[in-house]
Steps between C-alpha positions, in 0.01 A plus 500: 500500500529859632879496448461379135251778429719753671810387296299519176382858570835620613662353193244663281557839669878474470472421135294809436738730696724721298867418493766739611694558169822604677540181700417277205760656277763503772460134592474384137655630183166515326143587617293191583321363195248274679146628499217389731353258249841333427550461875161345537561266207839399642343426840227291347751302297712452813207365695407257228854363476660522844725195485823544305367808333840658454641205323211475252397865460798736568316795345218474761766509782667801347168684466389403845828620648462842320139521618593420864779755489254764359247400764753536773610840389144618472425371849797683641417821325133478605598439865758782502238740337235399748747542788609846380132603449407386849801649656416834343123506577454314829612689802693315766331462836614770730712657219414855588615464863844361389593809301650671802 
């Protein structure tokens, strides 16, 4: 149960993270056009209709794929931003002694 809650909250956090506009325009010819509500609607539809969903509802698969791509880009950008922030603000143990 803990893992399900953790996955839910991490997903919610990543959805709310800002996206790096440079990486989304480089990887795709157009900016992502999937909002949070569209992604949630697509996920709900996919859960309701798991078996043979792509054969019956190709639009849901396309929207879900775009939402997952946006989610992945946001997760990468958020992790990179957090890493850079921590790298700049948290000193390394024994870092002052290594300077010489």
